[in-house]
Backbone as CSV, one residue per row, in Angstrom:
resi,resn,N_x,N_y,N_z,CA_x,CA_y,CA_z,C_x,C_y,C_z
1,MET,-30.691,27.830,14.741,-30.886,29.357,14.727,-31.356,29.870,15.902
2,THR,-30.536,30.729,16.503,-30.586,31.147,17.703,-31.723,32.389,18.262
3,ALA,-31.531,32.289,19.050,-33.137,33.377,19.621,-32.799,34.944,19.251
4,ASN,-31.577,35.024,19.229,-31.885,36.829,18.885,-31.314,36.769,16.969
5,GLU,-31.731,35.804,16.368,-31.495,35.780,14.655,-32.855,36.530,14.294
6,VAL,-32.862,37.004,13.730,-34.219,38.542,13.358,-34.922,37.201,11.774
7,ARG,-36.344,37.024,12.331,-36.943,36.373,11.152,-37.915,37.876,10.524
8,ASN,-37.803,38.044,9.635,-38.683,38.276,8.189,-39.390,38.013,7.821
9,TYR,-40.725,38.621,7.415,-41.546,37.606,6.738,-42.409,38.538,5.829
10,ALA,-43.012,38.333,4.360,-43.070,39.603,3.469,-44.915,38.346,3.350
11,VAL,-45.434,39.556,3.072,-46.988,39.043,2.235,-47.557,40.112,1.398
12,ARG,-47.907,40.096,0.233,-48.691,41.021,-0.363,-49.952,40.509,-0.392
13,ALA,-50.507,41.733,-0.842,-52.352,41.979,-0.920,-52.101,42.662,-2.067
14,ARG,-53.811,42.409,-2.660,-53.923,43.443,-4.441,-55.299,43.125,-4.221
15,SER,-55.524,44.489,-5.258,-57.324,44.332,-5.319,-57.367,43.639,-6.144
16,THR,-58.590,42.805,-6.475,-59.061,42.240,-7.472,-59.838,43.039,-8.465
17,ASP,-60.938,42.332,-9.525,-61.900,42.907,-10.150,-63.136,42.936,-9.902
18,THR,-63.003,42.033,-8.146,-64.458,42.033,-7.524,-64.557,42.677,-6.735
19,HIS,-65.254,43.628,-5.995,-64.896,44.953,-5.294,-64.947,44.218,-3.483
20,GLY,-64.337,44.111,-2.556,-63.680,43.422,-1.450,-63.380,41.952,-1.625
21,ARG,-62.771,41.737,-2.933,-62.075,40.842,-2.788,-60.374,40.782,-2.953
22,VAL,-60.020,40.380,-2.483,-58.364,40.503,-2.104,-57.570,38.866,-2.519
23,LEU,-56.536,39.116,-3.452,-55.318,38.234,-3.487,-54.255,38.153,-3.148
24,CYS,-53.700,37.435,-2.281,-53.042,37.441,-1.465,-51.846,36.417,-1.875
25,ASN,-50.330,36.668,-1.625,-49.146,35.899,-1.680,-48.408,36.101,-1.030
26,VAL,-48.503,34.544,-0.521,-46.845,34.455,0.456,-45.867,33.581,-0.218
27,ARG,-44.585,33.915,-0.248,-43.924,32.933,-1.087,-44.516,32.614,-2.190
28,ASN,-44.777,31.046,-2.562,-44.925,30.609,-3.806,-46.509,30.393,-3.617
29,HIS,-47.060,30.877,-2.281,-47.978,30.311,-1.935,-49.521,31.766,-2.296
30,TYR,-51.047,30.937,-3.336,-51.698,32.130,-3.679,-52.760,31.721,-2.635
31,PHE,-53.876,32.882,-2.116,-55.168,32.341,-1.712,-56.142,34.183,-1.675
32,ILE,-57.230,33.616,-1.473,-57.941,34.641,-1.923,-58.845,35.163,-0.262
33,VAL,-58.966,36.432,0.091,-59.728,36.885,1.381,-60.628,37.844,0.664
34,ASP,-61.493,37.581,1.446,-62.951,38.195,1.269,-63.313,39.533,2.421
35,GLY,-63.926,40.495,1.831,-64.271,41.294,3.243,-65.576,40.786,3.361
36,PRO,-66.069,41.413,4.856,-67.754,41.082,5.593,-68.431,41.724,4.243
37,VAL,-69.578,40.609,4.262,-70.860,41.445,3.665,-71.180,42.923,3.840
38,GLN,-71.209,42.764,5.502,-70.929,44.373,5.791,-70.333,45.072,5.017
39,ASN,-69.392,44.897,4.537,-68.976,46.344,4.109,-68.819,46.341,2.130
40,GLY,-69.823,45.251,2.000,-70.401,45.389,0.794,-69.428,44.448,-0.151
41,ALA,-68.437,43.341,0.210,-67.585,42.515,0.050,-67.945,41.344,-0.306
42,PRO,-67.903,39.947,-1.053,-68.553,38.654,-1.057,-68.648,38.174,0.126
43,GLY,-67.610,38.534,1.098,-67.610,37.410,2.324,-68.425,36.042,2.249
44,GLU,-67.862,35.414,0.892,-67.523,33.680,0.739,-66.262,33.062,0.747
45,GLU,-64.812,33.624,0.876,-63.954,33.435,1.403,-63.511,33.689,2.659
46,VAL,-62.688,33.245,3.405,-61.680,33.815,4.326,-62.195,35.541,4.557
47,THR,-62.413,35.714,6.065,-62.272,37.387,5.707,-61.025,37.350,6.731
48,PRO,-60.745,38.743,6.972,-59.623,39.708,7.380,-59.356,39.170,9.226
49,ALA,-60.143,38.957,9.420,-60.744,38.667,10.606,-60.296,37.061,11.597
50,GLU,-61.677,36.261,10.663,-61.085,34.960,10.450,-59.799,34.274,10.732
51,LEU,-59.071,35.022,9.193,-57.580,34.595,8.801,-56.724,35.213,10.107
52,PHE,-56.674,36.439,11.415,-56.139,36.934,11.808,-56.196,36.128,13.169
53,LEU,-57.566,35.505,13.219,-57.968,34.707,14.561,-57.143,32.946,13.929
54,ALA,-57.366,32.885,12.441,-56.308,31.152,12.477,-54.902,31.430,12.084
55,SER,-54.646,32.514,12.001,-53.131,32.867,12.498,-52.539,32.516,13.936
56,ILE,-53.284,33.224,15.108,-53.286,32.856,16.328,-53.442,31.440,16.610
57,ALA,-54.423,30.688,15.950,-54.693,29.114,16.542,-53.928,28.807,15.970
58,ALA,-53.098,28.889,14.993,-51.754,27.807,13.869,-50.578,28.488,14.902
59,CYS,-50.809,29.463,15.108,-49.074,29.745,16.169,-49.409,28.879,17.242
60,GLY,-50.539,28.878,17.777,-50.635,28.054,19.295,-50.281,26.732,19.160
61,VAL,-50.996,25.874,18.164,-50.555,24.504,17.320,-49.129,24.730,17.152
62,GLU,-48.369,25.296,16.091,-47.195,25.015,16.256,-46.157,25.166,17.130
63,LEU,-46.234,26.654,18.087,-45.350,26.949,19.069,-45.129,25.478,20.178
64,VAL,-46.890,25.237,20.212,-47.069,23.608,21.378,-46.157,23.221,21.218
65,GLN,-46.159,22.169,19.793,-45.643,21.067,19.708,-43.999,21.707,19.262
66,ALA,-43.893,22.679,19.063,-42.249,22.735,19.465,-41.645,22.740,20.536
67,PHE,-42.685,23.483,21.614,-42.583,23.382,23.282,-41.800,21.979,23.155
68,ALA,-43.323,20.864,23.255,-43.386,19.438,23.774,-41.901,19.060,23.001
69,LYS,-41.852,19.118,21.781,-40.693,18.225,21.147,-39.294,18.749,21.659
70,ALA,-38.806,20.100,21.967,-37.798,20.194,22.854,-37.605,19.833,24.249
71,ASP,-38.827,19.517,24.751,-38.623,19.399,26.082,-39.053,17.289,26.140
72,ALA,-38.803,16.919,25.483,-39.429,15.137,25.471,-40.875,15.204,26.177
73,ILE,-41.607,15.647,25.857,-43.167,15.721,26.168,-44.141,14.850,25.188
74,PRO,-44.549,13.732,25.974,-45.010,13.092,24.158,-46.753,13.565,23.989
75,LEU,-46.059,14.650,23.168,-47.978,15.418,22.747,-48.427,14.294,21.655
76,ARG,-49.140,14.163,21.542,-49.740,13.605,20.292,-50.775,14.421,19.294
77,ALA,-51.299,14.996,19.612,-52.407,15.788,19.011,-52.368,17.042,19.576
78,ILE,-52.657,17.881,18.873,-52.847,19.180,19.595,-54.038,20.204,18.447
79,ASP,-55.072,20.360,19.178,-56.433,21.406,18.507,-56.371,22.398,19.114
80,VAL,-56.685,23.505,18.558,-56.490,25.031,19.120,-58.315,25.366,18.317
81,ASP,-59.112,25.538,19.249,-60.404,26.172,19.170,-60.361,27.828,19.011
82,ILE,-60.428,28.351,18.258,-60.512,30.293,18.933,-61.947,31.193,19.017
83,ALA,-62.314,32.226,19.064,-63.481,32.599,18.396,-63.140,33.961,19.047
84,GLY,-63.413,34.651,18.746,-63.564,36.707,18.524,-64.886,37.201,18.403
85,SER,-64.727,38.123,18.752,-66.423,39.225,19.053,-65.784,40.459,18.994
86,LEU,-66.429,41.174,17.837,-66.224,42.814,17.521,-67.858,43.328,17.910
87,ASP,-68.027,44.311,18.807,-69.186,45.020,19.035,-69.069,46.467,18.850
88,ARG,-69.274,47.141,17.395,-68.545,47.914,17.036,-69.794,49.430,17.937
89,ALA,-70.760,48.523,18.405,-71.509,49.128,19.273,-70.599,49.914,20.965
90,ASN,-69.858,49.141,20.974,-68.808,49.086,22.337,-67.655,48.739,21.775
91,PRO,-66.569,49.526,21.188,-65.476,49.507,20.870,-64.421,49.546,22.125
92,VAL,-63.633,48.835,22.280,-62.653,48.962,23.139,-61.684,50.163,23.008
93,ARG,-61.389,50.766,21.887,-60.881,52.074,21.446,-61.457,52.548,20.426
94,LYS,-61.556,54.060,20.548,-62.755,54.916,19.666,-61.439,55.000,17.990
95,ASP,-60.285,54.800,18.429,-59.966,55.298,16.975,-59.167,54.418,16.660
96,VAL,-59.236,52.935,16.780,-59.304,51.271,15.658,-60.351,50.473,16.092
97,ASN,-60.509,49.604,15.332,-61.029,48.614,15.566,-60.360,47.412,15.993
98,VAL,-60.874,46.988,16.893,-60.190,45.751,17.785,-61.364,45.035,18.820
99,LEU,-60.940,43.482,18.391,-62.010,42.659,18.709,-62.420,43.150,20.332
100,ASN,-63.523,42.697,20.902,-63.865,42.803,22.031,-63.214,42.045,22.903
101,SER,-63.377,40.543,22.456,-63.017,39.627,23.381,-62.272,38.900,22.232
102,VAL,-61.172,37.827,22.930,-60.764,36.620,22.089,-61.046,35.316,22.855
103,GLN,-61.380,34.155,22.458,-61.143,32.655,23.414,-60.095,32.157,22.959
104,LEU,-59.414,31.254,23.737,-58.869,30.550,22.688,-59.110,29.186,23.642
105,LYS,-59.424,27.806,22.878,-59.265,26.832,23.698,-58.029,25.816,23.336
106,PHE,-57.536,24.994,23.919,-56.723,24.080,24.093,-56.963,22.633,24.143
107,HIS,-56.298,22.038,23.121,-57.120,20.307,23.407,-55.838,19.962,23.196
108,LEU,-55.136,18.557,24.237,-53.882,18.069,24.048,-54.064,17.321,24.163
109,THR,-53.269,15.882,23.370,-53.504,14.727,23.772,-52.459,13.963,23.938
110,GLY,-52.088,13.262,24.989,-50.414,12.607,25.262,-49.931,13.078,26.273
111,VAL,-50.226,14.040,26.737,-50.183,15.050,27.914,-50.381,14.510,29.235
112,THR,-50.462,15.003,30.406,-50.816,15.189,31.721,-51.231,16.638,31.706
113,ALA,-52.025,16.682,32.426,-52.444,17.972,32.645,-51.731,19.401,33.068
114,ALA,-50.407,18.486,33.710,-49.779,19.441,34.137,-48.848,19.866,33.479
115,GLN,-48.673,18.717,32.350,-47.755,19.109,31.235,-48.339,19.913,30.201
116,GLY,-49.524,19.451,30.127,-50.440,20.443,29.190,-50.731,22.312,29.395
117,ALA,-50.875,22.053,30.682,-50.777,23.614,31.574,-49.602,24.538,31.375
118,ALA,-48.348,23.381,31.902,-47.199,24.184,31.157,-46.650,24.589,30.245
119,LEU,-47.369,23.587,28.696,-47.171,23.904,27.778,-47.886,25.302,27.546
120,ILE,-48.999,25.532,27.678,-49.797,26.656,27.380,-49.105,27.510,27.906
121,ASP,-48.696,27.537,29.064,-48.476,28.764,29.920,-47.302,29.496,29.181
122,ARG,-46.365,28.626,28.613,-45.290,29.107,27.639,-45.622,29.799,26.876
123,PHE,-47.138,29.261,25.941,-47.743,29.947,24.845,-47.922,31.041,25.437
124,LYS,-48.766,31.453,26.252,-49.025,32.822,26.693,-47.847,33.172,26.771
125,GLY,-46.806,33.127,27.291,-45.758,33.958,27.693,-45.330,34.652,26.152
126,ARG,-45.312,33.744,25.544,-44.695,34.400,23.913,-45.389,35.528,23.458
């Protein structure tokens, strides 16, 4: 695959008989997403905000692994912790809800501090 090749993604989400519960599918994978209890939803399953943060963390793990492999860096393991906060009393923008802050922490095993910093900087550049 070349860098200029277009990648297309498709996801479907539909309501269920339970208010605030959403059935999602990606290819042949199905999963449930619940709105937060503050919205009158069940809040039992992963929420959209948590799924958004999980997507960023998963991207961090996958891309850093790919970068390390491409550069023959001996990365043995990677963990990414991510946390976000949304302060409705102090919105970043008035026209749309966005997280006020997001913090990522990368934990790399098998690389030097310099190699780890270079891999994380590459991720930040994406």
